PDB file of N, CA, C and O in Angstrom:
ATOM      1  N   MET A   1     -12.029  -8.134  44.233  1.00  0.00           N
ATOM      2  CA  MET A   1     -12.869  -7.266  43.505  1.00  0.00           C
ATOM      3  C   MET A   1     -12.010  -6.282  42.776  1.00  0.00           C
ATOM      4  O   MET A   1     -12.370  -5.854  41.680  1.00  0.00           O
ATOM      5  N   SER A   2     -10.882  -5.902  43.338  1.00  0.00           N
ATOM      6  CA  SER A   2      -9.977  -4.965  42.671  1.00  0.00           C
ATOM      7  C   SER A   2      -9.412  -5.502  41.353  1.00  0.00           C
ATOM      8  O   SER A   2      -9.257  -4.784  40.365  1.00  0.00           O
ATOM      9  N   ASP A   3      -9.098  -6.863  41.398  1.00  0.00           N
ATOM     10  CA  ASP A   3      -8.635  -7.549  40.144  1.00  0.00           C
ATOM     11  C   ASP A   3      -9.626  -7.414  39.107  1.00  0.00           C
ATOM     12  O   ASP A   3      -9.293  -7.035  37.984  1.00  0.00           O
ATOM     13  N   GLU A   4     -10.884  -7.710  39.414  1.00  0.00           N
ATOM     14  CA  GLU A   4     -12.000  -7.615  38.396  1.00  0.00           C
ATOM     15  C   GLU A   4     -12.106  -6.215  37.853  1.00  0.00           C
ATOM     16  O   GLU A   4     -12.283  -6.063  36.644  1.00  0.00           O
ATOM     17  N   ASP A   5     -12.007  -5.145  38.691  1.00  0.00           N
ATOM     18  CA  ASP A   5     -12.043  -3.792  38.251  1.00  0.00           C
ATOM     19  C   ASP A   5     -10.945  -3.493  37.228  1.00  0.00           C
ATOM     20  O   ASP A   5     -11.116  -2.958  36.132  1.00  0.00           O
ATOM     21  N   ASP A   6      -9.742  -3.937  37.774  1.00  0.00           N
ATOM     22  CA  ASP A   6      -8.566  -3.724  36.870  1.00  0.00           C
ATOM     23  C   ASP A   6      -8.704  -4.321  35.493  1.00  0.00           C
ATOM     24  O   ASP A   6      -8.390  -3.701  34.477  1.00  0.00           O
ATOM     25  N   ARG A   7      -9.194  -5.571  35.499  1.00  0.00           N
ATOM     26  CA  ARG A   7      -9.399  -6.323  34.272  1.00  0.00           C
ATOM     27  C   ARG A   7     -10.384  -5.616  33.338  1.00  0.00           C
ATOM     28  O   ARG A   7     -10.171  -5.493  32.131  1.00  0.00           O
ATOM     29  N   ALA A   8     -11.499  -5.147  33.980  1.00  0.00           N
ATOM     30  CA  ALA A   8     -12.510  -4.414  33.192  1.00  0.00           C
ATOM     31  C   ALA A   8     -11.980  -3.171  32.658  1.00  0.00           C
ATOM     32  O   ALA A   8     -12.291  -2.821  31.520  1.00  0.00           O
ATOM     33  N   ASN A   9     -11.224  -2.492  33.365  1.00  0.00           N
ATOM     34  CA  ASN A   9     -10.620  -1.237  32.919  1.00  0.00           C
ATOM     35  C   ASN A   9      -9.674  -1.438  31.789  1.00  0.00           C
ATOM     36  O   ASN A   9      -9.669  -0.671  30.826  1.00  0.00           O
ATOM     37  N   GLU A  10      -8.805  -2.542  31.899  1.00  0.00           N
ATOM     38  CA  GLU A  10      -7.898  -2.876  30.798  1.00  0.00           C
ATOM     39  C   GLU A  10      -8.718  -3.244  29.521  1.00  0.00           C
ATOM     40  O   GLU A  10      -8.344  -2.838  28.421  1.00  0.00           O
ATOM     41  N   GLU A  11      -9.773  -3.970  29.658  1.00  0.00           N
ATOM     42  CA  GLU A  11     -10.603  -4.411  28.475  1.00  0.00           C
ATOM     43  C   GLU A  11     -11.164  -3.233  27.823  1.00  0.00           C
ATOM     44  O   GLU A  11     -11.197  -3.120  26.598  1.00  0.00           O
ATOM     45  N   ARG A  12     -11.669  -2.226  28.753  1.00  0.00           N
ATOM     46  CA  ARG A  12     -12.333  -1.020  28.204  1.00  0.00           C
ATOM     47  C   ARG A  12     -11.230  -0.179  27.435  1.00  0.00           C
ATOM     48  O   ARG A  12     -11.462   0.314  26.331  1.00  0.00           O
ATOM     49  N   ARG A  13     -10.106  -0.057  28.041  1.00  0.00           N
ATOM     50  CA  ARG A  13      -9.017   0.743  27.403  1.00  0.00           C
ATOM     51  C   ARG A  13      -8.619   0.165  26.067  1.00  0.00           C
ATOM     52  O   ARG A  13      -8.397   0.886  25.095  1.00  0.00           O
ATOM     53  N   ALA A  14      -8.533  -1.148  26.039  1.00  0.00           N
ATOM     54  CA  ALA A  14      -8.138  -1.852  24.801  1.00  0.00           C
ATOM     55  C   ALA A  14      -9.176  -1.672  23.723  1.00  0.00           C
ATOM     56  O   ALA A  14      -8.809  -1.555  22.554  1.00  0.00           O
ATOM     57  N   LYS A  15     -10.447  -1.644  24.048  1.00  0.00           N
ATOM     58  CA  LYS A  15     -11.537  -1.402  23.073  1.00  0.00           C
ATOM     59  C   LYS A  15     -11.481   0.043  22.611  1.00  0.00           C
ATOM     60  O   LYS A  15     -11.722   0.317  21.435  1.00  0.00           O
ATOM     61  N   LEU A  16     -11.161   0.999  23.527  1.00  0.00           N
ATOM     62  CA  LEU A  16     -11.134   2.415  23.162  1.00  0.00           C
ATOM     63  C   LEU A  16      -9.936   2.618  22.178  1.00  0.00           C
ATOM     64  O   LEU A  16     -10.059   3.369  21.211  1.00  0.00           O
ATOM     65  N   VAL A  17      -8.759   1.934  22.437  1.00  0.00           N
ATOM     66  CA  VAL A  17      -7.652   2.050  21.632  1.00  0.00           C
ATOM     67  C   VAL A  17      -7.894   1.590  20.279  1.00  0.00           C
ATOM     68  O   VAL A  17      -7.528   2.246  19.303  1.00  0.00           O
ATOM     69  N   LYS A  18      -8.533   0.421  20.190  1.00  0.00           N
ATOM     70  CA  LYS A  18      -8.929  -0.175  18.862  1.00  0.00           C
ATOM     71  C   LYS A  18      -9.884   0.734  18.110  1.00  0.00           C
ATOM     72  O   LYS A  18      -9.757   0.883  16.895  1.00  0.00           O
ATOM     73  N   ALA A  19     -10.830   1.342  18.798  1.00  0.00           N
ATOM     74  CA  ALA A  19     -11.804   2.225  18.174  1.00  0.00           C
ATOM     75  C   ALA A  19     -11.072   3.387  17.668  1.00  0.00           C
ATOM     76  O   ALA A  19     -11.342   3.800  16.540  1.00  0.00           O
ATOM     77  N   GLY A  20     -10.139   3.981  18.407  1.00  0.00           N
ATOM     78  CA  GLY A  20      -9.389   5.143  18.010  1.00  0.00           C
ATOM     79  C   GLY A  20      -8.466   4.889  16.818  1.00  0.00           C
ATOM     80  O   GLY A  20      -8.290   5.743  15.949  1.00  0.00           O
ATOM     81  N   VAL A  21      -7.885   3.691  16.803  1.00  0.00           N
ATOM     82  CA  VAL A  21      -7.078   3.334  15.614  1.00  0.00           C
ATOM     83  C   VAL A  21      -7.947   3.213  14.417  1.00  0.00           C
ATOM     84  O   VAL A  21      -7.576   3.710  13.354  1.00  0.00           O
ATOM     85  N   ALA A  22      -9.118   2.565  14.518  1.00  0.00           N
ATOM     86  CA  ALA A  22     -10.104   2.383  13.482  1.00  0.00           C
ATOM     87  C   ALA A  22     -10.488   3.740  12.861  1.00  0.00           C
ATOM     88  O   ALA A  22     -10.497   3.912  11.642  1.00  0.00           O
ATOM     89  N   VAL A  23     -10.807   4.704  13.764  1.00  0.00           N
ATOM     90  CA  VAL A  23     -11.219   6.080  13.328  1.00  0.00           C
ATOM     91  C   VAL A  23     -10.080   6.763  12.625  1.00  0.00           C
ATOM     92  O   VAL A  23     -10.260   7.418  11.599  1.00  0.00           O
ATOM     93  N   GLY A  24      -8.878   6.600  13.204  1.00  0.00           N
ATOM     94  CA  GLY A  24      -7.710   7.222  12.458  1.00  0.00           C
ATOM     95  C   GLY A  24      -7.481   6.730  11.095  1.00  0.00           C
ATOM     96  O   GLY A  24      -7.232   7.491  10.159  1.00  0.00           O
ATOM     97  N   ILE A  25      -7.570   5.390  10.980  1.00  0.00           N
ATOM     98  CA  ILE A  25      -7.334   4.788   9.624  1.00  0.00           C
ATOM     99  C   ILE A  25      -8.471   5.153   8.668  1.00  0.00           C
ATOM    100  O   ILE A  25      -8.229   5.330   7.474  1.00  0.00           O
ATOM    101  N   GLY A  26      -9.670   5.266   9.153  1.00  0.00           N
ATOM    102  CA  GLY A  26     -10.795   5.655   8.341  1.00  0.00           C
ATOM    103  C   GLY A  26     -10.641   7.064   7.905  1.00  0.00           C
ATOM    104  O   GLY A  26     -10.890   7.361   6.737  1.00  0.00           O
ATOM    105  N   SER A  27     -10.239   7.976   8.785  1.00  0.00           N
ATOM    106  CA  SER A  27     -10.037   9.318   8.404  1.00  0.00           C
ATOM    107  C   SER A  27      -8.898   9.495   7.420  1.00  0.00           C
ATOM    108  O   SER A  27      -9.002  10.303   6.497  1.00  0.00           O
ATOM    109  N   ALA A  28      -7.846   8.780   7.592  1.00  0.00           N
ATOM    110  CA  ALA A  28      -6.743   8.810   6.640  1.00  0.00           C
ATOM    111  C   ALA A  28      -7.217   8.319   5.250  1.00  0.00           C
ATOM    112  O   ALA A  28      -6.854   8.909   4.233  1.00  0.00           O
ATOM    113  N   ALA A  29      -8.014   7.260   5.209  1.00  0.00           N
ATOM    114  CA  ALA A  29      -8.522   6.837   3.905  1.00  0.00           C
ATOM    115  C   ALA A  29      -9.461   7.787   3.252  1.00  0.00           C
ATOM    116  O   ALA A  29      -9.435   7.909   2.027  1.00  0.00           O
ATOM    117  N   ILE A  30     -10.321   8.494   4.014  1.00  0.00           N
ATOM    118  CA  ILE A  30     -11.180   9.506   3.502  1.00  0.00           C
ATOM    119  C   ILE A  30     -10.314  10.710   2.885  1.00  0.00           C
ATOM    120  O   ILE A  30     -10.553  11.169   1.768  1.00  0.00           O
ATOM    121  N   VAL A  31      -9.340  11.152   3.673  1.00  0.00           N
ATOM    122  CA  VAL A  31      -8.438  12.252   3.253  1.00  0.00           C
ATOM    123  C   VAL A  31      -7.707  11.794   1.905  1.00  0.00           C
ATOM    124  O   VAL A  31      -7.626  12.573   0.956  1.00  0.00           O
ATOM    125  N   ALA A  32      -7.225  10.618   1.862  1.00  0.00           N
ATOM    126  CA  ALA A  32      -6.547  10.129   0.620  1.00  0.00           C
ATOM    127  C   ALA A  32      -7.476  10.113  -0.496  1.00  0.00           C
ATOM    128  O   ALA A  32      -7.122  10.542  -1.594  1.00  0.00           O
ATOM    129  N   ALA A  33      -8.669   9.638  -0.288  1.00  0.00           N
ATOM    130  CA  ALA A  33      -9.721   9.565  -1.451  1.00  0.00           C
ATOM    131  C   ALA A  33     -10.041  10.947  -1.883  1.00  0.00           C
ATOM    132  O   ALA A  33     -10.158  11.181  -3.086  1.00  0.00           O
ATOM    133  N   LEU A  34     -10.192  11.884  -0.991  1.00  0.00           N
ATOM    134  CA  LEU A  34     -10.515  13.248  -1.481  1.00  0.00           C
ATOM    135  C   LEU A  34      -9.376  13.842  -2.189  1.00  0.00           C
ATOM    136  O   LEU A  34      -9.593  14.468  -3.226  1.00  0.00           O
ATOM    137  N   LEU A  35      -8.225  13.714  -1.751  1.00  0.00           N
ATOM    138  CA  LEU A  35      -7.004  14.226  -2.486  1.00  0.00           C
ATOM    139  C   LEU A  35      -6.864  13.552  -3.851  1.00  0.00           C
ATOM    140  O   LEU A  35      -6.523  14.234  -4.818  1.00  0.00           O
ATOM    141  N   TYR A  36      -7.105  12.274  -3.970  1.00  0.00           N
ATOM    142  CA  TYR A  36      -7.018  11.684  -5.205  1.00  0.00           C
ATOM    143  C   TYR A  36      -8.193  12.137  -6.174  1.00  0.00           C
ATOM    144  O   TYR A  36      -7.988  12.328  -7.373  1.00  0.00           O
ATOM    145  N   ALA A  37      -9.316  12.282  -5.639  1.00  0.00           N
ATOM    146  CA  ALA A  37     -10.419  12.703  -6.488  1.00  0.00           C
ATOM    147  C   ALA A  37     -10.191  14.147  -6.907  1.00  0.00           C
ATOM    148  O   ALA A  37     -10.567  14.523  -8.017  1.00  0.00           O
ATOM    149  N   SER A  38      -9.600  14.951  -6.072  1.00  0.00           N
ATOM    150  CA  SER A  38      -9.369  16.386  -6.547  1.00  0.00           C
ATOM    151  C   SER A  38      -8.270  16.382  -7.627  1.00  0.00           C
ATOM    152  O   SER A  38      -8.297  17.230  -8.519  1.00  0.00           O
ATOM    153  N   LYS A  39      -7.284  15.425  -7.566  1.00  0.00           N
ATOM    154  CA  LYS A  39      -6.214  15.422  -8.499  1.00  0.00           C
ATOM    155  C   LYS A  39      -6.817  14.884  -9.837  1.00  0.00           C
ATOM    156  O   LYS A  39      -6.458  15.408 -10.891  1.00  0.00           O
ATOM    157  N   VAL A  40      -7.621  13.970  -9.837  1.00  0.00           N
ATOM    158  CA  VAL A  40      -8.189  13.332 -11.032  1.00  0.00           C
ATOM    159  C   VAL A  40      -9.065  14.340 -11.851  1.00  0.00           C
ATOM    160  O   VAL A  40      -9.032  14.413 -13.080  1.00  0.00           O
ATOM    161  N   LYS A  41      -9.845  15.102 -11.043  1.00  0.00           N
ATOM    162  CA  LYS A  41     -10.768  16.057 -11.646  1.00  0.00           C
ATOM    163  C   LYS A  41     -10.101  17.165 -12.450  1.00  0.00           C
ATOM    164  O   LYS A  41     -10.636  17.581 -13.478  1.00  0.00           O
ATOM    165  N   LYS A  42      -8.983  17.634 -12.021  1.00  0.00           N
ATOM    166  CA  LYS A  42      -8.275  18.740 -12.579  1.00  0.00           C
ATOM    167  C   LYS A  42      -7.801  18.442 -13.925  1.00  0.00           C
ATOM    168  O   LYS A  42      -7.156  17.411 -14.113  1.00  0.00           O
ATOM    169  N   LYS A  43      -8.077  19.307 -14.954  1.00  0.00           N
ATOM    170  CA  LYS A  43      -7.583  19.105 -16.360  1.00  0.00           C
ATOM    171  C   LYS A  43      -6.228  19.794 -16.402  1.00  0.00           C
ATOM    172  O   LYS A  43      -6.025  20.817 -15.748  1.00  0.00           O
ATOM    173  N   PRO A  44      -5.317  19.243 -17.159  1.00  0.00           N
ATOM    174  CA  PRO A  44      -4.026  19.899 -17.217  1.00  0.00           C
ATOM    175  C   PRO A  44      -4.133  21.271 -17.936  1.00  0.00           C
ATOM    176  O   PRO A  44      -4.768  21.369 -18.986  1.00  0.00           O
ATOM    177  N   SER A  45      -3.575  22.216 -17.423  1.00  0.00           N
ATOM    178  CA  SER A  45      -3.705  23.628 -17.995  1.00  0.00           C
ATOM    179  C   SER A  45      -2.592  23.721 -19.070  1.00  0.00           C
ATOM    180  O   SER A  45      -1.520  23.120 -19.012  1.00  0.00           O
ATOM    181  N   ARG A  46      -2.986  24.543 -20.045  1.00  0.00           N
ATOM    182  CA  ARG A  46      -2.119  24.737 -21.271  1.00  0.00           C
ATOM    183  C   ARG A  46      -1.509  26.047 -21.244  1.00  0.00           C
ATOM    184  O   ARG A  46      -0.763  26.400 -22.158  1.00  0.00           O
TER     185      ARG A  46
END
């Protein structure tokens, strides 16, 4: 039974790591899009 618990814990941990990586990548993409959008909107000052 301990082996089954260990395996379940490892699978759960792997899923959480994948979810964390996905959230991190998504957050980075949103930040990059916001930075790009703010750059594009600005008109060059004279």
